[in-house]
N, C-alpha and C positions, 0 to 999 in steps of 0.2 A: 250346477245347473243354473241357467239364466232365464229370466222372463223378458219377453219382447212384446210390448204393447203398441199397436198401431192406433194413433190418435191424431192423424193429420187432417182428416177431412172436415168439411164444414157442416154436413148434415142438412143440406138444403131441402130435403124432402120433409123435414119437420117444420118448415115454414117459419112462423114467428118465434118459435122456441129457440131457434139458433141463428137469429139475425146477427147477433154480435157475440154469441156464446158458443165455444166449441161443444159439439154434441157430448163429448165425454164428461163435461161439467154440468150436465143436466142433473138436477137434484132428484134423488130417489125418495128422500124423506128429509126431515129437518137436520139430519146429522151427516149424510153422505151423498155423494154424487155417483154416477155410473162408474167413473174412474176410481173413486174411493172404494167402491165395492170390490173391484178387481184387485186393487193394490192391497187391501186388507186381507183378501183371500190368498194372494200370492205370498204375502208375508208369512203366512202359516205354513208354507211349503218349504221354508228354509232355503231360499234361493241365494246365490252369491250376490246378485244385483238384479235390478229391473231397468231395462232400457225402454224409454218412452219416445216414440217417434212422433214429432209434432209438426204442425203446418199452420192451419188457420188459427189466428190469434194465439200463437204459441206462448206469448208472455203470460196470458191468463192461466194456462196450464202450468207453466214454470212457477208462477207465484203460488198456485194452489198446492203443489206437491213439495214445496220448500221444507215442510216439516217432516217429511218422510226420510228415512235413511236408505242408503245404497241405491239411489235413483240416478240414472244418467239420462239426460235429455239430448236427443239428436233432432235438430231442426231440418226439415226438408223444405228448402226455399222454392221448390218446384211442385209443391203439393197440389196446386191447382192445374197443373199441366200433365200429371201422371196419375196412375192408379196405384193400387196397393203394392204391387211389386216394386214400383219405383221408390216408395217410402221404405220398404224393407231393404232394398238394395243399399240405401244410405247408411244402414246400420251393420251391414254384413262384416265390415272390417273390425267392428267392435265386439262381435260375437265370437268367443273363443272356447265355447263349451257347449254341451247339450243345451237345448233351449226350448222353452214353452212359448208358443206363438198365440196371440189373441188380439182381437179387435176390442178397443175400449168400450164399444157399444154393445158387446155381447156378454150377457150375464148367464152364468151357469152355476148349478148347485155344486157345493164343495166336493160332494161325493164323486162327481165327474172328474174333477181335477185329481183327487186321490187315486182313482183308478188309472188315470192317464199317466201320472208320475210312475206308477208301478208297471205299466204295460211294457211289453217287449216289442222291439222293432226300431228300425232307423227312422221311419216316418210312421207316426201313429195318428190316425184320423178319427176322432169321435163323430158319429153320425146318428141321426134320428130316423129310424125305420118308419116311413109314413108315405102317404100320397102327397106328392110335391106339387107346387105351383110354379109357374114360368120363371118368376124372378129369383127363385132360390138356387143356391149352389148345390147341385145334385151329384149323387154318385151312382154309378152303375157297376154291378158286380157279376161275376161268373164263377161258379164253384167256390163261393166264399172269398174270392179274390177281387179286389177293385181293378176294373179295367178302364174306367173313365171317370173324370171329375170335371164338371163344367156346368154353367148355367144353361148351355145349349142342349143338354140332354132332354129328350122327349119326356115330359112330366109323367106320362102314362107308363113309361118303361123304367123310370128311375127306381132305385131301391130305397132311397131316402135322401135326407138333406145333411150335408156336411155342416158342422156347427161353426166352422170358422176359427176353432181353436185346435191346436195340434202340438205334438211333441216331435222334435227333430234332433237327431244325434249330431254331434260335432262333425262327423264324417260327411254330412250332406252340405256343409257350408261352401266348400269350393265349387260344388255342382250348382248350387243356387247362384253363386256369383257368375260363373262362366255362362250358364244358360240365360240368365237375365241379360247379360251383356250381348249375347247373340240375338236375343229378341229385340232389344233396344236398337241395335245397329241396323235392324231392318226398318227403322223409322216409326215404330209403333210403341208408344209409352203407355198405352191403355191396357196393360195386362194385370190380371189378378195374380196373387201369390200361387194360386192353384195351377197356373200355367206351368210352373216348374215341377209341381207334382206330376202333372200329365206327361211332361218330358221324361221324368224318371220311370213312369209306368211304361211308356212307349219303348224306352231303351232297356227295360229290365234291370234298372238300377235299384239298389237298396232293398232292404226288407221292409215292405210297406204293409201295414196292417190297419184294419178298421176296428172301431170299438163302438158297439151298439150301446147307447146310453139308457136303454130300457125305459124305466118309468121316471127318470129324473127330469127336472125342469131346466129349460134354458130359454132365453129370448134375445133376439137380435133387434135392436131398436133402430128401425128405419123410418117408421111412420108413427103418427100420433097414437094410433091404437096399440102399437108395440110399446110405446112409452107408458101409456096407461097401464098396460099389463105388467110391465117391468116394475112400476111403483107398487102395484098390488101384490106381486109375487116375491119381490126382492127388497122392497122397502121395509122399514121397521114395523 
């Protein structure tokens, strides 16, 4: 199994924190950054390698992770012109096994990852059952089956928030690549990775399962209040 970490964005919503610093390198405490938290966690899962897809100030991330083993950096030179799917697309030819997908700015308890690794399904999507807000990536279910994943779902109808971490089987990689290319050829590079999951749902492809994280903690660092919470809950 491989780990795939998205770390290409600038994190402009964090203002002065990320003027010259990739969001993934924001310190959690005196010993580790957001990226370090995830790298150290993934190291415990005995993965073959970890791919980090970079963009904004890639050199700083490359220097920061130079002491880690089994790391492969893939630079997306178009990071400022595309969304998450564009960055993931840059790595698809390098992924040749089942893989764990995550954003560098999403921190989750190790128990979530332990359950995810053991979970069955070709696409496994952890989510938090909650009342959602507009900006969140939401999921909608029917009879315990996911039928939609999008930020556009009505917050009052959503069943919860997708964490932005997932497990995908090797069998999904050609589908990711072909569907991404179809979307890009329509002239729109502003797609999230979840667009491909929605294509799979619509076409009845793959065994797609959701995983309720119950009482475990996670935080996606988008705004200053998220960063403060991340330091409080995941810092030393």
